[in-house]
N, C-alpha and C positions, 0 to 999 in steps of 0.2 A: 493258774494264769499269772505267772510272775513276769517281771520285766516291764519294759515300757510299752505303752500302746503305740501302734503305728501312727505316724503324723497324718492327721486328717483335719478337715474343717468341721467345727462343731457350732451349733446354735447355742448360745449361752443362756438364753431365757429359760427360766424354770430349772436351773441347774445349781448345784452347790457353788460353782464358780461365780455365778451371777449373784448369789446371796453374799459371798465374800466381798465382791466388788461394792455392793450396796450397804452392807452392814458391818463389815470387818471380819475378824476371825470367827470361824464356825467349827463346831465339833459335834458330830453325830456318831454315837457309839454303835448304833444299830438302825435297821429299817430304812436305809437310804433309798432303796428301791421304792418303798412305799411313799416316802416323803417327796420324791422327785420322779413321778411316774412318766413324765415327758422327757426325762434325760436319757437319751439313746445310749450313751456310753455306760451309765450306771446299769441300765437294763441289760445291755448286751453282755456286760462283764459280771453280772450278778453281785454288784457292790453292796455290802452291808453297812460298812462304816466309812466315814471320811473326816478329814481334818483339813481345813482350808485357812490359809493366811494371805492377806493382801501383800503384794510387793509394791512398795512405794518409792518414789524418788525423794530427794531432799526437801522438796516443797510439799510433800504429802500426797501427791497425785498417785492414784493407783495405776501402775504400769502393767501389772500382771497378777497372777494368782499362783501360790504354791499350794497344791492340793494333793494330799496323801489319801489314797483310797485302798480298801482291802475287802476281800470277800469274807473276812473274819473281823472280829472286834479289834480296833486299834487300842493299844494300851497307852495311856497318857501318864507315864511316870515322870518324875522330875528330870531324870537324865534324858528321856526322850524329848521332853519339852525344851530343855536347854539345847539339844541338838537341832531341833526344828527351828528354834529362834536363830541359831547360827546359820542354818540353811536359808532361812528367810532373809537374813541380812545379806548374805553372799549373793543370793539370786537377785535381790532388789538392787544391790550395787552393780551387778552385771547388766541388768536391764537398763539402769541409768547410764552406764558406760556405753551400751549399744545405742541408746537413744541419742546420747551426746555425739557419738561417732557418726550416726546417720545425719544429724544436724550439721556437723562439721563438713561431711561430704557434700551435702546440699549447698552449704555456703561456699565451699570450694568451687563447685560447678558454676554457681552464680558469679563468683569472682572471675573465673576463667572466661565466662561469657562477656562480662564487663570489660575485662582486659582486651579481648579480641575486638570489641566495639571501639575501645579507646585507640587501639593500634590502627584500626581502619580509619577512624577520624583523624589520627595523626598523619596517616598517609595522604588522606584527602587534603589536609592542611598543607602538607609539603607540595603536593601537586598544584594546589591553588597558588602557592607562593611562586612556584616555577613559572606558571602561566602568567601570573600577574607581573612578574619581573620582565618577562618577554614583552608583554603588552605595554608596559611602561617604557621599556627601552626603545622600542621601534619608533614611536613618535619623537622621542627625545633625540635619537640618532639623526632623524630627518631634520629636526630643528637645528641641531648643532651643525649638520652638513650644509644646510642652506645659509645659516649665519656665517659659516667659514667662507663659503663662496662669495657672499656679499662683502665680507671684510677684505678678502684677498683681491677680488676683481671689481670692487665698487667703482673705482674711477674709470674703468674701461667698459663697464656695462651700460647699455642704453637704458632709458627710463622703463621701457616695457619689461625688460629682464629683471630690473630691480623690483618692480611692482610684483612680478611673478614670484620671485623668491620670498618677498615679504608676505605675500598671500599664502604661500606654502607653509611658511613659518607659523602664520596665524592659524591655518587649518590644522596643522599637526598639534599645535598648542591646544586648540579647541578639542581635538580628539582625546588628548591626554587629560584635559579638564573633565570631559564627559566621563571618561573611564574612572578617574579618581572620585568623582561625585557618585558614580554607581557603587564603587567600593565602600564609600562612606555611608551611603544609604543601606547597603547590605549589612554593614557593621551596626548601624542604628536599629535596623529591624531585628537582627540577632540579639542585640543587647536589650531590646524591649523599649528603647527610648523613642521609637516612632511607631505610629499605628498605621496599618494598611487599610485602605478603604477599597473593598472589592465590589 
C-alpha cells in the first residue's frame, strides 16, 4: 500500500492527527492500530507506525498536520529527522501562503463589492445634482422672466398686470425657498445634525 491515500473527509477525533494538533509532535514506532482503534484510516490501511508534526503559521497557530504513516516501523535517523523538519517547514509555509491568498481573495471581493456600492452612490449623487439643478433653474427662470417683463413694460402695464407679475415672482421665489429648505433638511438629516421625530 504505497502512495497517497485518496482524498476523503476524515473525523480527526481519536486520531494521531488530533493528538498532533493538541500536543505537538508525536512518534509511535509501533501499535498505532491498537492506540487509535477509532481511526478508520489507520485501521483500513493496517498502519503500525506514525510520525506527526504540526504545521504552524508565523503566529504559532496550527494550520495542518504533516503525518507520515507506514505499515512497518518508521526509522527516525538523524538524516530522516532533518528531512522531515525541512518538509514540515515547507508545508507550513505553503499552508500559510494559501491562507494568506484566501484572505486576500476575500478582501478583494469585499473591496469590489464596496467599489460597486460607491459607484452606485456616485451615480445617485450625479442624478440628484442633475434633478436639483433643474428644479432650482425652473423657478429662477420664471422669476427672471417676470422681472424682465416688469422692467421692460412697467410704464405701459396696468396695476393688475404689475401685481400679477409681482405675485408670480413671489410664488416662484417661495417655491425655490421651499425646495432649498428641503435640500438643507436632507443634508442635516444625512449629516446627523438634526433628529427626526416619527
